[in-house]
C-alpha positions, 0 to 999 in steps of 0.5 A: 500500500502506498501513502498518497497524502495526509490531510490535517483537520481539527480532529487529527490527521487523515491519511490516504492510501492507494492499494496495489493495482487491481485491489479494491477501491482507489482510496482508504482513509485512516484517522490519526495514524501513529505507527504501523504494527504487525497486526495493522495500522495503529491510530489513536491507540486503537488498531485499524483493522483491514476489511479483509481481516474482519471478513475472515472472522465474520460472514454477515447477512443483512441489507444496508442502504447507505446514503452518503453524498461524498463519493469517496466516503460512500465508496469506502464505506460500501467497500468495507461493508461488502467485504464483511458480507453485507449487501450494500446499496449506495445512494448519493441523496435522499431521492435516489435512496427512496428510488432504491428502497422501492425497487429493492425486492426485499427488506432493508435491514439498516439505513446508514445515513448522513444527517446532512444531505443535499435537499434533505436530511437523514431524519426526514429520510429515515421517516420516509423509508421506515414507512416502506421498511418498518423494521429497518434500523437507522444509523446516522453519521455526522461530521458536525459536533454541534449541541443538537446532534450531541443531544440527540445522541443521548436519546434512546434508539438514536445511533450516531457514528461521528466522522471521521471514523476508522473501519473498526468503529464503523463495523462495530456500530453497524453490528450493534445497531443491527443487533438491537432488534431481532433478525428479520427472517428471510427465505432463500 
């Protein structure tokens, strides 16, 4: 893997990496990298686990609708979720998410939506989608740490993943959100 550049922000440093040619997505983001260890990249004292390592440990079956307007973040999240076995549908905005959800032939188990979306927001979108998929769980993402978002994060049934995040945090939060309710029975 080749490091192609760091980006400084108030939350630390994000490093971009380009994998070997023909392998995966063209970009992966890692927050606040400090050193590389034998088991992976260390960041903020917690290991950042490669999606392939997690995929070897898990084979998860769930349908996730990701709504993320940043194409690089959307591609990265989609790659990570697919690598561990989730069926992942990606929409760049609320309108496309509604179209995908009505055309998808089965239930959608989890909506992962940015709170701030073009021409809409994650809260309104989740209400619209839960009318179509009433058993769907919701995980919000946000890069904003304002008081409103922090207050909501303390309420019951509100799941928030703050940006920037590392792969391990994404997978743990997705798993916890899905496990909050019984699995939906599917027929093959």
